[in-house]
Structure formats: C-alpha cells, structure tokens
C-alpha positions in Angstrom: 27.4 -23.3 -40.6 25.6 -25.6 -38.1 27.5 -27.9 -35.9 26.5 -30.4 -33.2 27.3 -29.6 -29.6 27.2 -32.0 -26.8 27.5 -30.8 -23.2 29.2 -33.3 -21.1 27.4 -32.3 -17.9 23.8 -32.5 -19.2 24.1 -34.8 -22.2 22.0 -32.3 -24.1 22.6 -32.2 -27.8 21.6 -29.2 -29.8 22.1 -27.8 -33.2 24.1 -24.6 -32.7 22.6 -22.0 -35.0 19.4 -20.0 -35.1 17.5 -22.1 -32.5 20.2 -22.5 -29.9 23.1 -20.5 -28.6 25.9 -21.1 -26.2 25.9 -19.0 -22.9 27.9 -19.0 -19.8 26.3 -20.8 -16.8 25.4 -18.1 -14.2 26.6 -20.4 -11.4 29.9 -21.9 -12.6 30.6 -20.0 -15.9 30.9 -23.2 -18.0 29.4 -23.2 -21.5 25.7 -24.2 -21.6 23.3 -24.7 -24.5 20.5 -22.2 -24.3 17.7 -24.0 -26.1 14.8 -26.4 -25.4 17.2 -29.3 -25.5 18.7 -28.1 -22.2 16.0 -28.5 -19.4 18.2 -26.5 -17.0 18.8 -23.4 -19.2 20.4 -21.0 -18.6 22.3 -23.3 -16.3 24.6 -26.1 -17.4 23.3 -28.7 -15.0 20.7 -29.6 -12.4 23.3 -29.1 -9.8 23.9 -25.4 -10.8 20.2 -24.8 -11.1 19.5 -26.2 -7.7 22.5 -24.3 -6.2 21.1 -21.0 -7.5 17.6 -21.7 -6.2 19.1 -22.5 -2.8 21.1 -19.2 -2.8 17.8 -17.3 -3.3 16.0 -19.4 -0.7 18.7 -18.7 2.0 18.9 -14.9 1.2 22.4 -15.2 -0.3 21.0 -13.2 -3.2 18.8 -10.2 -2.5 17.0 -7.6 -4.6 17.8 -4.2 -3.2 14.9 -2.2 -1.8 13.4 -0.9 1.4 13.2 -3.0 4.5 9.7 -4.4 4.9 7.7 -4.1 8.1 6.1 -7.1 9.6 2.3 -7.7 9.2 1.8 -7.2 13.0 3.3 -3.7 12.8 1.1 -2.8 9.9 -2.0 -4.0 11.6 -1.2 -2.2 14.8 -1.4 1.1 13.0 -4.8 0.2 11.6 -6.5 -0.5 14.9 -8.3 2.7 16.0 
C-alpha cells in the first residue's frame, strides 16, 4: 500500500513505499522523508541540517582518535 506523506517543515511530498522511507531526523528526532524529494535528507529541514554542520564546524562533534601534532612540530623533526 502506497500513501502520500507531506512533511510540514519541508513541504516535501513523497510516495512512501519502495523509493522513500521515513526516518528520524538526527538533530530533532522528528519524522523525515528519506528520498530525493527531501533535499535536506536525512534531516527534516534546512535548520536541522545547518545546525548539524555548525556542530561539526565548532568541534561539538568529534571523531575519536589520536591528538594530531602541528605542522611546525613535524617539520622541526625533519630539519637535520
């Protein structure tokens, strides 16, 4: 069974079925259409998409790993 779904925040209309599915927005947890009809996918809106990008840009989100050394420290070890 295929039904129309309109998301109030984006105005995106999608056929729910094989080509589209409903996911939770990673930022606000509201329902979002995950298909080409939603230009902000997997987010529900431009606001959530921009907020996520800002969180990465301000180091709110980090990928775990080793602390990197600065380029100057690396070059100092090469000068012999």
